[in-house]
N, CA, C and O atoms as a GROMACS GRO file, in nm:
protein
  268
    1MET      N    1  11.093   7.581   6.912
    1MET     CA    2  11.043   7.717   6.923
    1MET      C    3  11.136   7.808   6.844
    1MET      O    4  11.258   7.803   6.861
    2THR      N    5  11.079   7.889   6.760
    2THR     CA    6  11.160   7.981   6.680
    2THR      C    7  11.207   8.098   6.766
    2THR      O    8  11.159   8.117   6.878
    3GLY      N    9  11.298   8.173   6.714
    3GLY     CA   10  11.351   8.288   6.787
    3GLY      C   11  11.244   8.390   6.818
    3GLY      O   12  11.240   8.446   6.928
    4THR      N   13  11.156   8.414   6.721
    4THR     CA   14  11.048   8.511   6.741
    4THR      C   15  10.951   8.463   6.849
    4THR      O   16  10.907   8.541   6.933
    5ALA      N   17  10.918   8.335   6.845
    5ALA     CA   18  10.827   8.278   6.945
    5ALA      C   19  10.890   8.283   7.084
    5ALA      O   20  10.821   8.308   7.182
    6ALA      N   21  11.019   8.258   7.092
    6ALA     CA   22  11.088   8.262   7.221
    6ALA      C   23  11.089   8.403   7.278
    6ALA      O   24  11.069   8.422   7.398
    7VAL      N   25  11.113   8.501   7.192
    7VAL     CA   26  11.112   8.641   7.238
    7VAL      C   27  10.972   8.680   7.283
    7VAL      O   28  10.956   8.747   7.385
    8ALA      N   29  10.870   8.638   7.208
    8ALA     CA   30  10.732   8.669   7.246
    8ALA      C   31  10.697   8.604   7.380
    8ALA      O   32  10.633   8.668   7.464
    9ALA      N   33  10.737   8.480   7.400
    9ALA     CA   34  10.709   8.411   7.526
    9ALA      C   35  10.781   8.481   7.642
    9ALA      O   36  10.723   8.498   7.749
   10ALA      N   37  10.903   8.521   7.621
   10ALA     CA   38  10.978   8.591   7.725
   10ALA      C   39  10.911   8.726   7.756
   10ALA      O   40  10.902   8.766   7.872
   11GLY      N   41  10.865   8.794   7.653
   11GLY     CA   42  10.796   8.922   7.672
   11GLY      C   43  10.669   8.906   7.754
   11GLY      O   44  10.639   8.989   7.840
   12ARG      N   45  10.592   8.799   7.727
   12ARG     CA   46  10.471   8.773   7.804
   12ARG      C   47  10.503   8.747   7.951
   12ARG      O   48  10.432   8.793   8.040
   13LYS      N   49  10.610   8.673   7.975
   13LYS     CA   50  10.649   8.644   8.114
   13LYS      C   51  10.693   8.770   8.186
   13LYS      O   52  10.658   8.789   8.303
   14VAL      N   53  10.767   8.855   8.120
   14VAL     CA   54  10.811   8.981   8.180
   14VAL      C   55  10.689   9.068   8.208
   14VAL      O   56  10.678   9.127   8.315
   15TRP      N   57  10.597   9.077   8.111
   15TRP     CA   58  10.477   9.158   8.128
   15TRP      C   59  10.395   9.107   8.246
   15TRP      O   60  10.346   9.187   8.325
   16TRP      N   61  10.378   8.974   8.260
   16TRP     CA   62  10.305   8.916   8.373
   16TRP      C   63  10.373   8.955   8.504
   16TRP      O   64  10.306   8.997   8.599
   17TYR      N   65  10.505   8.943   8.510
   17TYR     CA   66  10.580   8.973   8.631
   17TYR      C   67  10.564   9.121   8.670
   17TYR      O   68  10.541   9.152   8.787
   18VAL      N   69  10.576   9.210   8.575
   18VAL     CA   70  10.564   9.353   8.603
   18VAL      C   71  10.424   9.386   8.656
   18VAL      O   72  10.410   9.461   8.752
   19ARG      N   73  10.322   9.329   8.594
   19ARG     CA   74  10.184   9.353   8.641
   19ARG      C   75  10.164   9.301   8.782
   19ARG      O   76  10.096   9.366   8.863
   20GLU      N   77  10.221   9.185   8.814
   20GLU     CA   78  10.209   9.130   8.948
   20GLU      C   79  10.280   9.218   9.050
   20GLU      O   80  10.225   9.248   9.156
   21VAL      N   81  10.400   9.260   9.020
   21VAL     CA   82  10.478   9.342   9.112
   21VAL      C   83  10.409   9.475   9.138
   21VAL      O   84  10.407   9.522   9.252
   22LEU      N   85  10.353   9.536   9.036
   22LEU     CA   86  10.289   9.665   9.051
   22LEU      C   87  10.147   9.657   9.107
   22LEU      O   88  10.086   9.760   9.136
   23GLY      N   89  10.096   9.537   9.123
   23GLY     CA   90   9.961   9.520   9.178
   23GLY      C   91   9.850   9.542   9.077
   23GLY      O   92   9.735   9.560   9.116
   24ASP      N   93   9.883   9.542   8.951
   24ASP     CA   94   9.785   9.568   8.846
   24ASP      C   95   9.683   9.456   8.832
   24ASP      O   96   9.574   9.478   8.780
   25THR      N   97   9.716   9.337   8.876
   25THR     CA   98   9.626   9.223   8.864
   25THR      C   99   9.537   9.204   8.987
   25THR      O  100   9.456   9.112   8.991
   26ALA      N  101   9.553   9.290   9.086
   26ALA     CA  102   9.476   9.276   9.210
   26ALA      C  103   9.326   9.280   9.184
   26ALA      O  104   9.251   9.202   9.242
   27TYR      N  105   9.282   9.371   9.098
   27TYR     CA  106   9.138   9.382   9.070
   27TYR      C  107   9.085   9.256   9.003
   27TYR      O  108   8.980   9.205   9.042
   28GLU      N  109   9.158   9.204   8.904
   28GLU     CA  110   9.112   9.083   8.836
   28GLU      C  111   9.102   8.966   8.933
   28GLU      O  112   9.006   8.889   8.930
   29ARG      N  113   9.202   8.952   9.021
   29ARG     CA  114   9.200   8.844   9.120
   29ARG      C  115   9.084   8.862   9.217
   29ARG      O  116   9.016   8.766   9.251
   30TYR      N  117   9.062   8.986   9.263
   30TYR     CA  118   8.953   9.014   9.356
   30TYR      C  119   8.818   8.985   9.293
   30TYR      O  120   8.733   8.920   9.355
   31ALA      N  121   8.797   9.030   9.170
   31ALA     CA  122   8.669   9.008   9.102
   31ALA      C  123   8.645   8.859   9.080
   31ALA      O  124   8.534   8.811   9.099
   32ALA      N  125   8.748   8.785   9.040
   32ALA     CA  126   8.734   8.641   9.019
   32ALA      C  127   8.701   8.570   9.151
   32ALA      O  128   8.616   8.481   9.155
   33HIS      N  129   8.768   8.610   9.258
   33HIS     CA  130   8.742   8.551   9.390
   33HIS      C  131   8.599   8.580   9.434
   33HIS      O  132   8.529   8.492   9.483
   34LEU      N  133   8.556   8.704   9.417
   34LEU     CA  134   8.421   8.742   9.457
   34LEU      C  135   8.317   8.665   9.378
   34LEU      O  136   8.219   8.616   9.435
   35ARG      N  137   8.336   8.653   9.248
   35ARG     CA  138   8.240   8.578   9.164
   35ARG      C  139   8.236   8.430   9.201
   35ARG      O  140   8.130   8.368   9.197
   36ALA      N  141   8.353   8.373   9.236
   36ALA     CA  142   8.360   8.231   9.269
   36ALA      C  143   8.295   8.201   9.404
   36ALA      O  144   8.231   8.098   9.421
   37HIS      N  145   8.312   8.291   9.500
   37HIS     CA  146   8.265   8.263   9.635
   37HIS      C  147   8.127   8.322   9.666
   37HIS      O  148   8.061   8.276   9.760
   38ASP      N  149   8.083   8.419   9.591
   38ASP     CA  150   7.951   8.477   9.610
   38ASP      C  151   7.902   8.532   9.476
   38ASP      O  152   7.909   8.652   9.451
   39PRO      N  153   7.854   8.442   9.391
   39PRO     CA  154   7.815   8.481   9.255
   39PRO      C  155   7.709   8.592   9.248
   39PRO      O  156   7.700   8.662   9.148
   40GLU      N  157   7.631   8.608   9.353
   40GLU     CA  158   7.526   8.709   9.352
   40GLU      C  159   7.574   8.845   9.403
   40GLU      O  160   7.501   8.944   9.395
   41ALA      N  161   7.694   8.850   9.455
   41ALA     CA  162   7.747   8.976   9.506
   41ALA      C  163   7.778   9.071   9.391
   41ALA      O  164   7.816   9.029   9.282
   42GLU      N  165   7.760   9.199   9.417
   42GLU     CA  166   7.790   9.299   9.316
   42GLU      C  167   7.941   9.324   9.315
   42GLU      O  168   8.002   9.354   9.418
   43VAL      N  169   8.001   9.310   9.198
   43VAL     CA  170   8.144   9.334   9.183
   43VAL      C  171   8.165   9.483   9.162
   43VAL      O  172   8.108   9.542   9.070
   44PRO      N  173   8.246   9.546   9.248
   44PRO     CA  174   8.268   9.690   9.232
   44PRO      C  175   8.344   9.719   9.103
   44PRO      O  176   8.413   9.633   9.049
   45SER      N  177   8.329   9.840   9.056
   45SER     CA  178   8.406   9.881   8.938
   45SER      C  179   8.553   9.888   8.977
   45SER      O  180   8.586   9.887   9.096
   46ARG      N  181   8.640   9.895   8.879
   46ARG     CA  182   8.783   9.905   8.908
   46ARG      C  183   8.812  10.031   8.990
   46ARG      O  184   8.894  10.028   9.082
   47ARG      N  185   8.746  10.139   8.956
   47ARG     CA  186   8.766  10.265   9.028
   47ARG      C  187   8.724  10.250   9.175
   47ARG      O  188   8.796  10.295   9.264
   48GLU      N  189   8.608  10.187   9.199
   48GLU     CA  190   8.563  10.164   9.337
   48GLU      C  191   8.659  10.074   9.412
   48GLU      O  192   8.688  10.098   9.530
   49PHE      N  193   8.709   9.972   9.345
   49PHE     CA  194   8.804   9.880   9.407
   49PHE      C  195   8.932   9.954   9.447
   49PHE      O  196   8.982   9.936   9.558
   50GLU      N  197   8.984  10.037   9.358
   50GLU     CA  198   9.106  10.112   9.389
   50GLU      C  199   9.082  10.208   9.505
   50GLU      O  200   9.172  10.229   9.587
   51ARG      N  201   8.964  10.267   9.512
   51ARG     CA  202   8.930  10.356   9.623
   51ARG      C  203   8.928  10.278   9.754
   51ARG      O  204   8.977  10.326   9.856
   52MET      N  205   8.869  10.158   9.751
   52MET     CA  206   8.866  10.074   9.871
   52MET      C  207   9.008  10.038   9.916
   52MET      O  208   9.038  10.040  10.035
   53ARG      N  209   9.093  10.006   9.821
   53ARG     CA  210   9.232   9.973   9.856
   53ARG      C  211   9.304  10.092   9.917
   53ARG      O  212   9.377  10.078  10.015
   54THR      N  213   9.282  10.209   9.860
   54THR     CA  214   9.346  10.329   9.912
   54THR      C  215   9.295  10.360  10.052
   54THR      O  216   9.373  10.391  10.142
   55ASP      N  217   9.163  10.353  10.069
   55ASP     CA  218   9.105  10.381  10.200
   55ASP      C  219   9.154  10.282  10.305
   55ASP      O  220   9.180  10.320  10.419
   56ALA      N  221   9.166  10.155  10.268
   56ALA     CA  222   9.214  10.054  10.362
   56ALA      C  223   9.358  10.082  10.401
   56ALA      O  224   9.397  10.056  10.515
   57GLY      N  225   9.437  10.133  10.309
   57GLY     CA  226   9.576  10.164  10.338
   57GLY      C  227   9.593  10.287  10.425
   57GLY      O  228   9.697  10.305  10.488
   58ASP      N  229   9.490  10.372  10.429
   58ASP     CA  230   9.495  10.494  10.509
   58ASP      C  231   9.449  10.472  10.653
   58ASP      O  232   9.445  10.567  10.731
   59ASP      N  233   9.414  10.351  10.689
   59ASP     CA  234   9.364  10.322  10.822
   59ASP      C  235   9.475  10.342  10.926
   59ASP      O  236   9.574  10.268  10.924
   60PRO      N  237   9.460  10.438  11.016
   60PRO     CA  238   9.567  10.464  11.113
   60PRO      C  239   9.590  10.349  11.211
   60PRO      O  240   9.696  10.341  11.273
   61ARG      N  241   9.492  10.261  11.226
   61ARG     CA  242   9.509  10.146  11.317
   61ARG      C  243   9.607  10.044  11.261
   61ARG      O  244   9.654   9.957  11.334
   62LYS      N  245   9.638  10.053  11.133
   62LYS     CA  246   9.728   9.956  11.071
   62LYS      C  247   9.874   9.998  11.083
   62LYS      O  248   9.962   9.926  11.035
   63GLY      N  249   9.901  10.109  11.143
   63GLY     CA  250  10.039  10.149  11.165
   63GLY      C  251  10.091  10.244  11.059
   63GLY      O  252  10.015  10.298  10.978
   64PHE      N  253  10.220  10.262  11.060
   64PHE     CA  254  10.286  10.357  10.972
   64PHE      C  255  10.276  10.315  10.826
   64PHE      O  256  10.290  10.198  10.793
   65ARG      N  257  10.253  10.412  10.743
   65ARG     CA  258  10.248  10.391  10.598
   65ARG      C  259  10.342  10.491  10.534
   65ARG      O  260  10.333  10.610  10.563
   66CYS      N  261  10.430  10.447  10.450
   66CYS     CA  262  10.530  10.536  10.393
   66CYS      C  263  10.474  10.628  10.285
   66CYS      O  264  10.526  10.738  10.266
   67CYS      N  265  10.371  10.587  10.213
   67CYS     CA  266  10.323  10.666  10.100
   67CYS      C  267  10.175  10.693  10.110
   67CYS      O  268  10.118  10.758  10.022
   0.00000   0.00000   0.00000
């Protein structure tokens, strides 16, 4: 592996890690899961998905939320 290829590979790994930590891949994972387990189900848009996540986090029955 050349130096440039090694740097590119390391960059891809860092980018993957950052996206995972920040939750940026949650929508892709959710959509893939939904399509695999119920192909006829309507997949919400990314905006709808983020709204659902926010609303679920605001549920007072789930306890204290810092943000």
